[in-house]
Every structure is written in structure tokens, then in C-alpha cells.
C-alpha positions in Angstrom: -14.8 -90.5 -27.6 -13.3 -91.7 -30.8 -11.6 -94.8 -29.6 -13.9 -97.1 -31.6 -13.3 -95.3 -34.9 -11.9 -97.4 -37.6 -9.1 -96.3 -39.9 -10.0 -94.8 -43.2 -12.5 -92.1 -44.1 -16.2 -93.0 -43.9 -18.9 -90.8 -45.4 -19.9 -89.8 -41.8 -16.3 -88.8 -41.0 -16.0 -86.8 -44.2 -19.2 -84.9 -43.4 -18.1 -84.2 -39.9 -14.7 -83.0 -41.2 -16.4 -80.7 -43.7 -18.6 -79.4 -40.9 -15.6 -78.8 -38.7 -14.0 -76.7 -41.4 -17.1 -74.5 -41.4 -17.4 -74.0 -37.7 -14.2 -74.9 -35.7 -11.5 -73.1 -37.8 -13.1 -69.8 -38.7 -11.3 -67.8 -36.0 -7.8 -69.2 -36.5 -8.4 -69.4 -40.3 -8.9 -65.7 -40.7 -5.9 -64.7 -38.7 -3.7 -64.2 -41.9 -5.8 -61.2 -42.5 -4.1 -59.2 -39.8 -1.5 -61.3 -37.9 1.7 -60.8 -40.0 0.9 -57.2 -40.6 0.8 -56.6 -36.9 4.1 -58.4 -36.4 5.8 -55.8 -38.6 3.8 -52.9 -37.3 5.8 -49.7 -37.3 5.6 -49.4 -33.5 7.6 -52.6 -33.1 10.5 -51.1 -35.1 11.5 -54.4 -36.8 13.5 -53.8 -40.1 12.3 -55.8 -43.0 15.4 -57.8 -43.5 15.8 -61.4 -44.6 16.8 -62.7 -41.2 14.0 -60.8 -39.4 11.3 -62.0 -41.7 12.4 -65.6 -41.4 12.8 -65.2 -37.7 9.2 -64.0 -37.3 7.9 -66.7 -39.7 9.7 -69.3 -37.6 8.1 -67.9 -34.4 4.7 -68.2 -36.1 5.4 -71.8 -37.4 6.5 -73.1 -34.0 3.8 -71.2 -32.1 1.1 -72.9 -34.1 2.9 -76.2 -33.9 3.5 -76.2 -30.2 0.3 -74.6 -29.0 -2.4 -75.8 -31.5 -1.0 -79.1 -32.8 0.7 -80.4 -29.7 -1.1 -78.7 -26.7 -4.7 -78.7 -28.0 -4.8 -81.4 -30.6 -2.5 -84.0 -29.0 -3.0 -83.2 -25.3 -6.0 -81.2 -24.1 -8.4 -82.8 -26.6 -7.9 -86.1 -24.8 -9.8 -84.5 -21.8 -13.3 -85.1 -23.1 -16.3 -85.1 -20.7 -18.4 -87.8 -22.3 -17.3 -86.5 -25.7 -17.7 -82.8 -24.9 -15.0 -80.2 -24.7 -14.6 -76.6 -23.7 -13.5 -75.0 -20.5 -16.8 -75.6 -18.6 -16.6 -79.3 -19.5 -12.9 -79.3 -18.5 -13.9 -77.6 -15.2 -16.5 -80.3 -14.5 -13.8 -83.0 -15.1 -11.4 -81.3 -12.8 -13.9 -81.1 -10.0 -14.8 -84.7 -10.5 -11.1 -85.6 -10.1 -10.3 -83.4 -7.2 -12.0 -84.4 -3.9 -9.5 -83.2 -1.3 -9.5 -79.8 0.2 -12.2 -77.1 -0.2 -9.5 -74.5 -0.8 -8.1 -76.4 -3.8 -11.5 -76.9 -5.3 -12.4 -73.3 -4.8 -9.1 -72.3 -6.6 -9.9 -74.7 -9.5 -13.4 -73.3 -9.8 -12.1 -69.7 -9.9 -9.6 -70.8 -12.6 -12.4 -72.4 -14.7 -14.8 -69.5 -14.2 -12.2 -66.9 -15.1 -11.3 -68.8 -18.3 -15.0 -69.0 -19.2 -15.5 -65.3 -18.4 -12.6 -64.4 -20.7 -14.3 -66.3 -23.5 -17.1 -63.7 -23.4 -14.5 -61.0 -24.0 -13.2 -63.0 -26.9 -16.7 -63.3 -28.3 -16.9 -59.5 -28.5 -13.4 -58.8 -30.0 -13.3 -61.7 -32.6 -16.3 -60.5 -34.7 -15.1 -56.9 -34.5 -11.5 -57.5 -35.6 -12.3 -60.2 -38.1 -15.0 -58.4 -40.1 -13.2 -55.0 -39.8 -9.9 -56.5 -41.1 -11.8 -58.1 -44.1 -13.6 -54.9 -45.1 -10.4 -52.9 -44.8 -9.3 -54.6 -48.0 -11.4 -51.9 -49.7 -8.8 -49.3 -48.6 -6.2 -51.3 -50.4 -8.2 -51.3 -53.6 -8.7 -47.5 -53.5 -8.4 -44.8 -50.7 -11.7 -43.4 -51.9 -13.6 -46.3 -50.2 -11.9 -45.7 -46.8 -14.8 -43.7 -45.3 -17.2 -46.6 -46.1 -15.2 -49.2 -44.1 -16.8 -48.6 -40.7 -20.4 -48.3 -42.0 -20.0 -51.5 -44.1 -18.5 -53.3 -41.1 -21.3 -52.3 -38.8 -23.9 -53.2 -41.4 -22.4 -56.7 -41.8 -22.3 -57.1 -38.0 -25.9 -56.0 -37.5 -27.1 -58.3 -40.2 -25.2 -61.2 -38.6 -26.9 -60.7 -35.2 -30.3 -60.1 -36.7 -30.3 -63.6 -38.2 -29.3 -65.3 -35.0 -33.0 -65.8 -33.9 -33.6 -67.9 -37.0 -30.9 -70.4 -36.1 -27.8 -71.4 -38.0 -28.8 -74.9 -39.2 -29.5 -74.0 -42.8 -26.7 -71.4 -43.0 -24.3 -73.9 -41.5 -24.5 -76.2 -44.6 -23.1 -73.3 -46.5 -20.2 -72.8 -44.1 -18.1 -75.9 -44.9 -17.9 -75.3 -48.7 -17.1 -71.6 -48.2 -14.3 -72.4 -45.8 -12.9 -75.0 -48.3 -12.7 -72.2 -50.9 -11.1 -69.9 -48.3 -8.4 -72.3 -47.2 -7.7 -73.3 -50.8 -7.3 -69.6 -51.7 -5.0 -69.1 -48.7 -2.8 -72.0 -49.9 -2.8 -71.0 -53.6 -1.9 -67.4 -52.8 0.9 -68.5 -50.5 2.3 -70.9 -53.1 2.3 -68.3 -55.9 4.3 -65.9 -53.8 6.6 -68.6 -52.3 7.6 -69.5 -55.9 9.1 -66.0 -56.2 11.2 -66.5 -53.1 11.5 -70.2 -52.2 14.1 -69.6 -49.5 11.3 -68.3 -47.2 10.5 -72.0 -46.5 13.7 -72.2 -44.4 11.6 -70.6 -41.6 10.6 -74.1 -40.4 14.1 -74.3 -39.0 13.7 -73.2 -35.3 17.2 -71.7 -35.3 15.8 -68.7 -37.2 13.4 -68.1 -34.2 16.2 -68.6 -31.7 18.5 -66.2 -33.6 15.8 -63.6 -33.9 15.1 -63.7 -30.1 18.8 -63.6 -29.3 19.5 -60.6 -31.5 16.3 -58.6 -30.7 15.5 -59.6 -27.2 13.0 -56.9 -26.1 11.6 -56.4 -29.6 11.2 -60.1 -30.0 9.3 -60.2 -26.7 7.0 -57.4 -27.9 6.5 -59.2 -31.2 5.1 -62.2 -29.4 2.1 -60.0 -28.6 1.4 -60.0 -32.4 2.5 -63.6 -33.1 -0.2 -64.7 -30.6 -2.8 -63.5 -33.1 -1.8 -66.5 -35.3 -3.1 -69.0 -32.6 -6.2 -67.2 -31.5 -9.1 -69.6 -32.1 -6.9 -72.6 -31.2 -9.0 -73.1 -28.1 -12.1 -73.5 -30.3 -10.8 -76.8 -31.5 -11.3 -78.2 -28.0 -14.6 -76.2 -27.4 -16.3 -77.7 -30.5 -15.0 -81.2 -30.0 -18.5 -82.4 -28.8 -20.0 -81.3 -32.1 -17.6 -83.1 -34.4 -15.4 -85.5 -32.5 -11.6 -85.6 -32.2 -10.8 -87.4 -35.4 -12.7 -85.0 -37.9 -11.1 -82.0 -36.2 -7.6 -83.6 -36.4 -8.1 -84.5 -40.1 -9.3 -81.0 -41.0 -6.4 -79.4 -39.1 -3.5 -81.5 -40.4 -4.7 -82.1 -44.0 -6.1 -78.6 -44.8 -6.0 -75.9 -42.2 -2.5 -76.2 -40.9 -0.8 -76.4 -44.3 -2.9 -73.6 -45.8 -2.1 -71.3 -42.9 1.6 -72.0 -43.1 1.7 -71.5 -46.8 -0.1 -68.2 -46.6 2.1 -66.8 -43.9 5.2 -67.9 -45.8 3.7 -66.4 -49.0 3.2 -63.1 -47.1 6.8 -63.3 -45.9 8.1 -63.9 -49.4 6.1 -60.9 -50.6 7.6 -58.6 -47.9 11.1 -59.7 -48.9 10.5 -58.9 -52.6 8.3 -55.8 -52.0 8.7 -54.1 -48.6 6.0 -51.6 -49.4 3.4 -54.4 -49.0 3.9 -54.2 -45.2 0.8 -51.9 -45.0 -1.4 -54.9 -45.7 0.5 -58.0 -46.9 -2.5 -60.3 -47.1 -4.4 -58.3 -49.7 -1.2 -57.4 -51.6 -0.8 -61.1 -52.3 -3.4 -60.8 -55.1 -3.2 -58.8 -58.3 -5.5 -55.8 -58.6 -8.2 -57.8 -60.5 -8.6 -60.3 -57.7 -8.8 -57.8 -54.9 -12.6 -57.2 -54.8 -13.4 -61.0 -55.0 -10.9 -61.6 -52.2 -12.6 -58.9 -50.0 -16.0 -60.6 -50.6 -14.5 -64.1 -49.8 -12.7 -62.7 -46.7 -15.9 -61.0 -45.4 -17.8 -64.3 -45.8 -15.0 -66.2 -43.9 -15.0 -63.6 -41.1 -18.8 -63.8 -40.8 -18.4 -67.5 -40.4 -15.7 -67.1 -37.9 -17.9 -64.6 -36.0 -20.8 -67.0 -36.1 -18.8 -69.8 -34.5 -17.7 -67.5 -31.7 -21.3 -66.2 -31.1 -22.6 -69.8 -31.0 -19.8 -70.6 -28.5 -20.8 -67.8 -26.3 -24.5 -69.0 -26.3 -23.3 -72.5 -25.4 -21.1 -71.3 -22.6 -23.9 -69.1 -21.2 -26.3 -72.0 -21.2 -23.8 -74.3 -19.5 -23.2 -71.7 -16.9 -26.9 -71.4 -16.2 -27.3 -75.1 -15.9 -24.4 -75.4 -13.5 -25.7 -72.5 -11.4 -23.2 -69.8 -12.3 -25.7 -67.5 -14.1 -29.3 -66.7 -13.5 -32.0 -68.3 -15.7 -32.0 -66.8 -19.2 -34.6 -66.8 -21.9 -33.2 -69.6 -24.2 -34.8 -70.4 -27.6 -34.1 -73.7 -29.3 -33.8 -73.0 -33.1 -33.6 -76.6 -34.1 -35.8 -79.6 -33.3 -33.0 -82.0 -34.0 -29.8 -80.3 -32.7 -29.8 -79.4 -29.0 -26.7 -77.3 -29.5 -28.5 -74.8 -31.7 -29.8 -72.2 -29.4 -30.5 -68.5 -29.3 -30.3 -66.3 -26.2 -31.8 -62.8 -26.9 -30.2 -61.1 -23.9 -26.7 -62.3 -24.8 -27.2 -61.6 -28.5 -28.1 -58.0 -28.1 -25.5 -57.4 -25.4 -22.8 -58.8 -27.7 -24.0 -56.7 -30.7 -24.1 -53.4 -28.6 -20.6 -54.2 -27.2 -19.1 -55.0 -30.6 -20.5 -51.9 -32.3 -19.1 -49.8 -29.5 -15.8 -51.5 -29.8 -15.6 -50.9 -33.6 -16.5 -47.2 -33.2 -14.0 -46.8 -30.4 -11.0 -48.5 -32.0 -11.9 -47.9 -35.7 -9.2 -50.1 -37.2 -8.0 -53.7 -37.0 -4.5 -52.5 -36.0 -6.0 -50.7 -33.0 -8.2 -53.7 -32.1 -5.1 -56.0 -32.3 -3.9 -54.3 -29.2 -7.0 -55.4 -27.4 -6.9 -58.9 -28.9 -4.7 -61.7 -27.5 -4.6 -61.1 -23.8 -7.9 -62.8 -23.2 -6.9 -65.7 -25.4 -3.5 -66.2 -23.6 -5.2 -66.1 -20.1 -7.8 -68.7 -21.4 -4.9 -70.9 -22.6 -3.3 -70.7 -19.2 -6.5 -71.7 -17.5 -6.9 -74.6 -20.0 -3.4 -75.9 -19.4 -3.8 -75.8 -15.6 -7.1 -77.6 -15.6 -5.9 -80.2 -18.1 -2.8 -81.0 -16.1 -5.0 -81.5 -13.0 -7.2 -83.9 -15.0 -4.1 -85.8 -16.3 -2.7 -86.1 -12.9 -5.8 -87.0 -10.9 -8.2 -88.6 -13.4 -5.8 -90.2 -15.8 -3.4 -91.1 -12.9 -0.3 -89.8 -14.7 3.0 -90.0 -12.9 3.7 -86.6 -11.3 7.0 -86.3 -13.1 5.3 -86.8 -16.5 2.6 -84.3 -15.6 5.2 -81.7 -14.7 7.2 -82.5 -17.8 4.2 -81.8 -20.0 2.9 -78.8 -18.0 6.1 -76.7 -17.6 6.9 -76.2 -21.3 3.2 -75.4 -22.2 2.9 -73.0 -19.2 6.2 -71.3 -20.1 4.9 -70.7 -23.7 1.5 -69.5 -22.3 3.0 -67.1 -19.9 5.5 -65.8 -22.5 2.5 -64.9 -24.7 0.6 -63.4 -21.8 3.6 -61.3 -20.8 3.9 -60.0 -24.3 0.2 -59.1 -24.7 0.1 -57.6 -21.2 2.4 -54.8 -22.5 -0.6 -53.7 -24.6 -3.0 -53.3 -21.6 -3.1 -49.5 -21.8 -3.5 -49.6 -25.6 -6.6 -51.7 -25.5 -5.8 -54.9 -23.6 -7.8 -53.5 -20.7 -11.0 -54.2 -22.6 -11.1 -58.0 -22.5 -9.7 -58.0 -19.0 -12.5 -55.6 -17.9 -15.1 -57.8 -19.7 -13.6 -61.0 -18.1 -13.6 -59.4 -14.7 -17.1 -58.3 -15.0 -18.5 -61.7 -16.1 -16.4 -63.5 -13.5 -17.8 -61.2 -10.8 -21.4 -61.8 -12.1 -20.9 -65.6 -12.1 -19.2 -65.9 -8.7 -21.7 -63.5 -7.2 -24.6 -65.5 -8.5 -23.2 -68.8 -7.3 -22.4 -67.4 -3.8 -25.7 -65.6 -3.6 -27.6 -68.9 -4.4 -25.6 -70.7 -1.7 -26.5 -68.0 0.9 -30.1 -68.0 -0.2 -30.4 -71.8 0.1 -28.8 -71.7 3.5 -31.2 -68.9 4.6 -34.3 -70.8 3.3 -33.1 -74.0 4.9 -32.9 -72.3 8.3 -36.4 -71.0 7.9 -38.1 -74.3 7.1 -38.2 -77.8 8.7 -36.9 -81.3 7.9 -39.2 -83.1 5.5 -39.5 -86.3 7.5 -40.5 -84.4 10.6 -43.1 -82.5 8.6 -44.6 -85.6 7.0 -44.9 -87.3 10.4 -46.4 -84.3 12.1 -49.4 -84.0 9.6 -50.6 -87.5 10.0 -54.2 -88.3 10.6 -57.0 -85.8 9.9 -55.4 -82.7 11.3 -55.2 -81.0 7.9 -57.9 -80.6 5.4 -57.2 -82.5 2.1 -58.5 -81.3 -1.3 -58.6 -83.3 -4.6 -55.8 -82.9 -7.1 -52.0 -83.0 -7.4 -49.7 -80.3 -6.1 -46.1 -80.2 -7.5 -43.6 -78.2 -5.5 -40.3 -77.2 -7.1 -37.5 -77.5 -4.5 -33.8 -77.5 -4.4 -33.5 -80.3 -1.9 -35.6 -83.2 -0.6 -34.3 -82.8 2.9 -36.5 -79.7 3.7 -40.1 -78.7 3.2 -40.4 -76.2 0.3 -41.4 -72.7 1.4 -44.3 -72.8 -1.1 -45.8 -75.8 0.7 -45.5 -74.1 4.1 -47.1 -70.9 2.8 -49.9 -72.9 1.2 -50.6 -74.7 4.4 -50.3 -71.5 6.5 -52.6 -69.3 4.4 -54.9 -71.8 2.7 -55.0 -74.4 5.5 -55.0 -77.3 3.0 -53.0 -80.1 1.5 -53.7 -81.8 -1.8 -54.5 -85.5 -1.9 -51.2 -86.0 -3.7 -48.1 -83.9 -3.0 -45.0 -84.1 -5.2 -41.7 -82.5 -4.3 -39.7 -82.1 -7.6 -36.0 -81.5 -7.6 -34.0 -80.9 -10.8 -30.3 -81.7 -10.6 -27.7 -80.7 -13.1 -24.8 -83.2 -13.2 -21.2 -82.5 -14.3 -21.6 -84.3 -17.6 -23.0 -83.0 -20.8 -25.9 -85.4 -21.2 -27.6 -87.8 -18.9 -28.7 -91.2 -20.1 -32.5 -91.6 -20.3 -32.2 -94.7 -18.0 -30.8 -92.4 -15.3 -33.1 -89.4 -15.9 -35.6 -90.1 -13.2 -35.8 -91.3 -9.6 -39.3 -91.6 -8.0 -39.8 -92.4 -4.3 -43.0 -92.4 -2.2 -42.3 -91.3 1.4 -46.0 -91.4 2.6 -49.4 -92.3 1.2 -49.8 -88.8 -0.2 -46.1 -87.6 -0.5 -43.9 -88.4 -3.5 -40.3 -87.3 -4.2 -39.2 -86.9 -7.8 -35.6 -86.2 -8.8 -34.9 -85.3 -12.5 -31.3 -85.4 -13.7 -29.9 -83.4 -16.6 -26.5 -82.7 -18.2 -25.1 -79.2 -18.4 -25.9 -79.1 -22.1 -29.6 -80.2 -21.7 -32.7 -78.1 -21.2 -35.0 -79.3 -18.4 -38.6 -80.1 -19.5 -40.9 -80.7 -16.5 -44.0 -81.9 -18.4 -41.9 -84.5 -20.3 -40.2 -85.6 -17.1 -43.6 -86.0 -15.3 -44.9 -88.0 -18.3 -42.1 -90.5 -17.7 -43.3 -91.1 -14.1 -46.1 -93.3 -15.4 -43.4 -96.0 -15.7 -43.0 -95.8 -12.0 -46.6 -96.0 -11.1 -47.2 -92.3 -10.8 -49.4 -90.7 -13.5 -50.2 -87.1 -14.0 -53.2 -85.4 -15.4 -52.0 -81.9 -16.3 -55.5 -80.4 -16.0 -55.7 -81.7 -12.4 -52.1 -80.7 -11.4 -51.0 -77.4 -9.9 -47.4 -76.3 -9.8 -46.5 -74.2 -6.7 -43.4 -72.0 -7.0 -41.7 -69.8 -4.5 -41.0 -66.2 -5.5 -38.5 -64.7 -3.1 -38.3 -60.9 -2.6 -34.7 -60.4 -1.7 -33.4 -57.6 0.5 -29.7 -56.8 0.8 -28.5 -56.3 4.4 -25.3 -55.8 6.2 -25.4 -59.3 7.6 -22.3 -61.5 7.1 -22.2 -63.4 3.8 -21.3 -61.0 0.9 -20.3 -57.4 0.6 -23.3 -55.0 0.3 -22.6 -54.2 -3.4 -22.5 -57.9 -4.3 -25.7 -58.5 -2.5 -27.3 -55.7 -4.5 -25.9 -57.1 -7.7 -27.4 -60.6 -6.7 -30.8 -59.0 -5.9 -30.8 -57.2 -9.3 -29.9 -60.4 -11.2 -32.6 -62.3 -9.3 -35.2 -59.8 -10.3 -34.2 -59.9 -13.9 -33.9 -63.7 -14.2 -36.1 -65.5 -16.6 -39.3 -66.9 -15.2 -39.0 -70.4 -13.8 -42.3 -71.3 -15.5 -40.8 -70.6 -19.0 -37.3 -72.0 -18.2 -38.7 -75.3 -17.0 -41.4 -75.3 -19.7 -44.3 -75.6 -17.2 -47.8 -74.8 -18.5 -48.4 -71.2 -17.3 -52.1 -71.8 -16.6 -51.2 -74.4 -14.0 -48.8 -72.3 -11.9 -49.3 -70.8 -8.5 -46.6 -68.5 -7.2 -46.3 -67.8 -3.4 -44.1 -64.9 -2.4 -41.8 -64.6 0.6 -39.4 -61.9 1.8 -35.8 -62.9 2.5 -33.1 -60.7 4.0 -29.7 -61.8 2.8 
């Protein structure tokens, strides 16, 4: 995407870099609030010695370097789908590159869907642990405020979700400057404390990490489950690439975020070596007493921004899943007339809020939540690595030896982190796995159910060409006007058309079969948006093509047909839609419980009229009963 960029910083690049600071790095940028504290949690049993502190800091430094800087920034971000990133875009690229073997394609689809499903779990945990860890600074100020931590956390979270329906465009302009202040504060606090113990900078030597692992083998493995907290949010760099581009994200990372994080972690390490009692909350103990309350306020703002980025990401993933056919139609509101990425999905918004509040009330502290955090991230990273290697091998035509040379080290790191976080399954790690499994089941069931439904409908209709030829002459009464039939394929007659003919005994003087196709690219060029064909004097076929980040607009699409000699008068056009009443049966296809789940999702799906932006007063719905 960025191959044409010229060296040097332009005003556009500067603006994008500032925007990236405000959106992309919120999650990983707030990790210092809780990550190092969890590394030296009492349950790990790591003594606060010079060698142990430097060993843990070395693990943190090299984890961030290898996973974020090398894997995501240098490798995976090269896999852009027309400039877009994220696991759904990566899945689309993978399927485009893999043409052989249905079994292999099915495995890749499952990998991508599971990674996307886990992102929903991350979208629940990130706001909970981030905001809660920020507000917990009040306990450091005075124990008297401890009873207010949970109420304040929940109030902040409710306020955050209440403003979602208004859009984030105006608030987004505030994000960048706040995060500049945040990262500057991280760096300054780190430098001040490093100056009191400069030897802590020796942690960049990987021998400290190697020595720590050699001396504390099992404890070091357990500690990886806390070290992984320092790289959570790394996948957001790739997911938000389409908003800002590779170069602004790289500039923001290497020139500000990466140095600020390392300085702060080293500063916390220096503090622990000079004052072991600070282990209770080393981040907030970096500041003197007078600076504690301002830091709590700044940290809360930063965590709200981090949460907003994850919430927006969940909205985006949900819409892409809808467009690609993995979720039922959802009520999607566009909160900006200029930015297509700014959307609001009420059902997702309130489901997230309810889940997050339940999570906060259940776990009650950031330390408890840390047990639930990490496992979803590590599994998502494994999915990213697998799909990216397939793209490198198949789409970029990399030599197999080179692909293996790149994949093996990254997968070893990913599986090491996953193994460490899996030890915390019973302490809370079950939660993101449960959420991921639930969302994966929903997406796979919806996709499979739609395939079965399409097959069932196809068997109960007739080929279009046979139908058109059979109604020639004056055998059917024709009435004035235009009838538009929404259909999934131009090969068969839509059920709505057959029902109209069967019950009303009529055809319109102009019949249009409209099919909307979602392609495996983010956006479709306007020149390729529309294909119009006339198959008989009164039958037209229209195909509209959209990317998985675009929202279909049927009236706008029909307006473009005038360029193809087909004009529409909306007051003289009727839209015929099929409404299927689904019944779960024991017939082969899916298990009964999955069929019932599919039926329930179908009944609660958003109206096709609203989703495709069809004028409600021009719609005729014809029902049919289908046994799955």
C-alpha cells in the first residue's frame, strides 16, 4: 500500500502518525499499568533480586522486539488486502491464494474464523482490565478510596458505551494529543527512575533472559504468561493498517511508542531494585505523591482510548463477518458521512457492555483479570502467523525453505506464550476461550446454515433460462411497472417470483433479478460495481459488487443502471423479498441444536429492507416454509 511513499515526513504522514498514536497503540500502550506487576506477582514466587529483575526485563524487551517489531511490523503488515489489514482481510488473502483441496481451504477458514472469534473475547477483556487497572491507582493514593474503585470503573465503562451511538469522529481528534502526553509521561517517568539505577539498561542483553530461563525453568515458563501482557495489542497494528497505512504506524512505533514502553518498563525495574516494597503497584509508585492523582486521570483517559480502539475494532470485525456471510444481518448505523469505518452496531455495543460489567464484578481486580487475559491474544497470534505464512508461500511465491525459516521461530514463540497462558485456564483463562468458542460456533453455524438453505431453495425452484423460455407469448398476464427480486444466484428463479406468479397469476412488464456479491477485497472500484444483462425483453439481471468493508445501498446501485440503459422510477418499482419460515428437522445437514441455533439467528436477523437501504413503502414480502 505504501510503496509509492516518498522519504521524509509530509503533513499528511504526520497527521496519520498522530492519528495512529491515538487509535492503534492504546492497548499495548497501557500495558505498563499492570504487566510488570503481574510478572512479580506473589503467586509466581520470583525473588526481587538484581538478576531476576534484569532477566524479566530482558524477556519483555525481546518479546516486544520479536513479536511486535519483527513479526507484525516487518512481516505480517506486508500482507495487505488492498491496503486493509486484520484477520478477516488476511483470511480473504489466504483463500485467494489457496485453490487446491477443499479440506485445506476448510482448515484455513476455521483458523481465520477462530482468530476473529477470539478478538471478540479480547474486546471484552481489554476495556475491563485497562480501565480497572487505571482506577486502581486510587488505592495507591489512599486505602480509603478502595471501595470506590469498582463503582468508578463501571461508571467510566457505561459512559464510554453510551457515547458510541454518537460516533467517535470528534472525540478521535482528542485521542492523538492525549496519547502523545501519555507516552511522553511513560518515557519521562522511566528515565527519572533509570537515572537512580542505570545498570537496569543492561536488560537489552539477551543473555539475561537466557540465564533467567536456565536458572528458573518452570517459574520462567509461568512468568511468560505475565510477560505476554506486554505485547497484547500488537495485533492491533495490523488490524488498523487500513486506517493509517504501514508507514505512519511504523513511524509512531519506532520513534515514540517502542522507546517509551521500554524506558517505562526499565524505570519500573529500577524502582523495584531500589525499593522492593513498590512491587504492589510499580507503575503508580514511579511518581511522587503529588503526581499520583493527575497520573490516575491521565491513565484513565489512556485506557478509555485503548478501550475505544478495541470496541471500534469489534464493530469492524462484526460488519466484515456479516458482509462475508459469517454472521446474520445486523442493524448497522453509520456515524460519519465521510468515514465508512465509523459505524455503530447497537446489538454488539450492549452485549459488550453487559459482558464487561459482569466480568468486572466477577474478577474485581486487574490482577484477577490478568489470569483471563493473554490466552485469547496468543491464540490470535498463532492464527495470524499461520495465515500469513500461507500468504507468503502461495501469494508471494516465497521459497518453501524461506517460509519455514520465518514461520518456525515465530510459531515457537507463539506456542511458548500460549503454553504459559494456558496454565491459567482455571483461574480465568476459560473466559476468553468460552467467548471465542461461542462466537466461532455462531459464525460457522450461520455459514453452514446459509449453505444448506441455499441448496434447499435451489432444489425447490427451476433454472432461470428454462423459466424465461417457458413463459413466452401471452400465457401470463402482464401488469405495468417494475418488479425487483432479490436473489442469491442468477441461475435459478427466485422463490418470491414463483410465489408471485402462483398466487397473483401475474408478471410485471419489467422484471429485474438483483444479486449482491461481497468480494474478498475491502473496497470495490466504482468501475466494477455493476453488471447489467438483459436475458429477455422483460427480464434483466443485475449484479452489484461490494467489498467486505462496504455497506450495500440498493437505491444508489439502481440509480447507476441508467448508464446501462436501464432507468428506475422508485414510485413505479416494487421490491419482492422472500421471507423464509425455517423449521429444524432431523434431516442430514447439521446437528439438531445447530439447526435450532440457525433458526433463532434467522428470526432475529435485521430486516433485509433496512440492511440494503430499500424504501420500506416499496417492499412486498412473500413467505415460504422451509424444512432444514
